[in-house]
C-alpha positions in Angstrom: 4.7 -71.8 52.9 4.8 -69.2 50.3 6.5 -70.0 47.0 9.0 -67.5 45.8 10.2 -67.7 42.2 13.1 -65.5 40.9 13.7 -65.3 37.2 16.1 -63.4 35.0 15.8 -62.7 31.3 17.9 -64.8 28.9 18.9 -63.7 25.4 19.1 -66.3 22.6 19.6 -66.0 18.9 18.2 -68.4 16.3 19.3 -72.0 16.8 20.8 -71.3 20.3 20.2 -73.4 23.3 20.5 -72.2 26.9 20.7 -74.6 29.8 18.5 -73.4 32.7 20.5 -72.9 35.9 19.6 -71.5 39.2 20.8 -68.2 37.9 17.7 -68.0 35.6 14.8 -69.7 37.4 15.1 -70.6 41.1 12.2 -71.3 43.4 11.9 -71.8 47.2 9.1 -72.6 49.4 10.8 -72.7 52.8 10.5 -76.4 53.3 14.1 -77.4 52.4 12.7 -80.0 49.9 13.7 -78.8 46.4 12.9 -82.2 45.0 9.2 -81.4 45.7 9.2 -78.2 43.7 7.9 -78.7 40.2 7.7 -76.2 37.3 4.8 -76.6 34.9 5.1 -74.8 31.6 1.6 -73.4 31.1 2.6 -71.1 28.2 5.3 -72.8 26.1 7.7 -70.8 24.0 6.4 -69.9 20.6 9.8 -69.9 18.9 11.3 -73.0 20.4 10.8 -75.5 23.2 11.8 -76.5 26.7 13.5 -79.9 26.7 15.4 -82.3 28.9 19.1 -82.4 27.8 19.0 -86.3 27.7 16.1 -86.1 25.2 16.9 -83.4 22.7 14.1 -82.5 20.3 11.4 -83.7 22.7 9.5 -80.9 24.3 8.6 -81.2 28.0 5.8 -79.5 29.9 7.2 -79.9 33.5 10.5 -80.3 35.3 11.7 -80.1 38.9 13.9 -77.7 40.8 16.4 -80.6 41.1 16.5 -80.8 37.2 17.4 -77.1 37.2 20.1 -77.6 39.9 21.5 -80.5 37.9 21.4 -78.4 34.7 19.2 -81.0 32.9 16.7 -78.6 31.3 17.3 -76.3 28.3 15.4 -73.8 26.2 16.1 -74.2 22.5 15.2 -71.4 20.1 13.8 -72.8 16.9 15.4 -71.2 13.8 12.5 -72.0 11.6 10.6 -68.9 12.8 11.2 -65.2 12.7 11.8 -65.1 16.4 11.4 -61.9 18.4 11.1 -61.5 22.1 9.1 -64.1 24.0 8.4 -65.0 27.6 7.7 -68.3 29.2 5.2 -68.9 31.9 
């Protein structure tokens, strides 16, 4: 089926971390199998990284919808850059 992705903006300041929840990105494909939905980070954040909460400091390039539901993925804003606005893809 068609994949629907809903995303809302998140505001961070330098050094902040936000855990991704289904309030931020949530995807559905009509199959009732969220464990099969995978996110691939094709354009990583310039001013930080996406990481698994169990492995802080290690960037990841993919994660599942179940990781989001379990709140195991976070976006960390690196305070070593003059961060402005950025978008993830």
